[in-house]
C-alpha positions as a Markdown table, in Angstrom:
| # | Residue | x | y | z |
|---|---|---|---|---|
| 1 | Unk | 15.3 | -19.4 | 51.9 |
| 2 | Unk | 14.3 | -19.8 | 48.4 |
| 3 | Unk | 12.3 | -17.3 | 46.3 |
| 4 | Unk | 8.7 | -18.2 | 46.0 |
| 5 | Unk | 7.5 | -18.9 | 42.5 |
| 6 | Unk | 6.0 | -15.7 | 41.1 |
| 7 | Unk | 2.3 | -16.0 | 40.6 |
| 8 | Unk | 0.8 | -14.7 | 37.3 |
| 9 | Unk | -1.2 | -11.6 | 37.5 |
| 10 | Unk | -4.9 | -12.3 | 37.4 |
| 11 | Unk | -6.5 | -11.4 | 34.1 |
| 12 | Unk | -8.4 | -8.2 | 34.2 |
| 13 | Unk | -11.5 | -8.3 | 32.0 |
| 14 | Unk | -12.0 | -5.6 | 29.3 |
| 15 | Unk | -14.5 | -3.1 | 30.5 |
| 16 | Unk | -17.9 | -3.6 | 28.9 |
| 17 | Unk | -18.9 | -0.5 | 27.0 |
| 18 | Unk | -22.6 | 0.3 | 26.7 |
| 19 | Unk | -24.1 | -0.6 | 23.3 |
| 20 | Unk | -25.4 | 3.0 | 23.0 |
| 21 | Unk | -21.9 | 4.4 | 22.8 |
| 22 | Unk | -22.5 | 6.6 | 25.9 |
| 23 | Unk | -21.7 | 6.0 | 29.5 |
| 24 | Unk | -24.2 | 6.3 | 32.4 |
| 25 | Unk | -22.7 | 9.7 | 33.2 |
| 26 | Unk | -23.4 | 11.0 | 29.6 |
| 27 | Unk | -19.9 | 10.8 | 28.2 |
| 28 | Unk | -19.1 | 9.1 | 24.9 |
| 29 | Unk | -17.2 | 5.9 | 25.1 |
| 30 | Unk | -13.7 | 5.6 | 23.5 |
| 31 | Unk | -15.2 | 3.4 | 20.8 |
| 32 | Unk | -17.8 | 6.0 | 20.0 |
| 33 | Unk | -15.2 | 8.7 | 19.8 |
| 34 | Unk | -12.9 | 6.6 | 17.6 |
| 35 | Unk | -15.7 | 5.8 | 15.2 |
| 36 | Unk | -16.8 | 9.4 | 15.0 |
| 37 | Unk | -13.2 | 10.6 | 14.2 |
| 38 | Unk | -12.7 | 7.8 | 11.6 |
| 39 | Unk | -16.0 | 8.7 | 10.0 |
| 40 | Unk | -15.2 | 12.4 | 9.8 |
| 41 | Unk | -11.7 | 11.7 | 8.4 |
| 42 | Unk | -13.2 | 9.4 | 5.7 |
| 43 | Unk | -15.8 | 12.0 | 4.8 |
| 44 | Unk | -13.2 | 14.8 | 4.6 |
| 45 | Unk | -11.0 | 12.6 | 2.4 |
| 46 | Unk | -13.8 | 11.7 | 0.1 |
| 47 | Unk | -14.9 | 15.3 | -0.2 |
| 48 | Unk | -11.4 | 16.5 | -1.0 |
| 49 | Unk | -11.1 | 13.8 | -3.6 |
| 50 | Unk | -14.3 | 14.8 | -5.2 |
| 51 | Unk | -13.5 | 18.5 | -5.0 |
| 52 | Unk | -10.1 | 18.0 | -6.7 |
| 53 | Unk | -11.9 | 16.5 | -9.7 |
| 54 | Unk | -14.5 | 19.2 | -10.0 |
| 55 | Unk | -13.8 | 22.3 | -12.2 |
| 56 | Unk | -16.4 | 24.4 | -10.4 |
| 57 | Unk | -14.7 | 23.6 | -7.1 |
| 58 | Unk | -11.3 | 24.5 | -8.5 |
| 59 | Unk | -12.8 | 27.8 | -9.8 |
| 60 | Unk | -14.3 | 28.6 | -6.4 |
| 61 | Unk | -10.9 | 27.9 | -4.7 |
| 62 | Unk | -9.2 | 30.2 | -7.2 |
| 63 | Unk | -11.8 | 33.0 | -6.7 |
| 64 | Unk | -11.5 | 32.6 | -2.9 |
| 65 | Unk | -7.7 | 32.9 | -3.1 |
| 66 | Unk | -8.0 | 36.0 | -5.3 |
| 67 | Unk | -10.4 | 37.6 | -2.8 |
| 68 | Unk | -8.0 | 36.8 | 0.1 |
| 69 | Unk | -5.1 | 38.3 | -1.9 |
| 70 | Unk | -7.1 | 41.5 | -2.6 |
| 71 | Unk | -8.2 | 41.8 | 1.0 |
| 72 | Unk | -4.6 | 41.5 | 2.2 |
| 73 | Unk | -3.5 | 44.2 | -0.2 |
| 74 | Unk | -6.3 | 46.5 | 0.8 |
| 75 | Unk | -5.5 | 46.0 | 4.5 |
| 76 | Unk | -1.8 | 46.8 | 3.8 |
| 77 | Unk | -3.0 | 49.9 | 2.0 |
| 78 | Unk | -5.1 | 51.0 | 4.9 |
| 79 | Unk | -2.3 | 50.4 | 7.4 |
| 80 | Unk | 0.1 | 52.5 | 5.2 |
| 81 | Unk | -2.4 | 55.3 | 5.1 |
| 82 | Unk | -2.7 | 55.3 | 8.9 |
| 83 | Unk | 1.0 | 55.4 | 9.3 |
| 84 | Unk | 1.3 | 51.9 | 10.6 |
């Protein structure tokens, strides 16, 4: 007996995604999710680039870091006073 010639797998068509970006059950399509993630990443990257060039943003970051440092020191002081 000879081996039969293997038959190629039938091509499976790509699923058709709704144009709205949502399935009938109310879930977002993969394309919709990908587009949303890419848009958010682009927005965050642009905002970071703009903030890095802005003196006011740099000052605000420095002020926030100083507040965080003072808060951590105060918390440590309170813990010491409580014997912890």
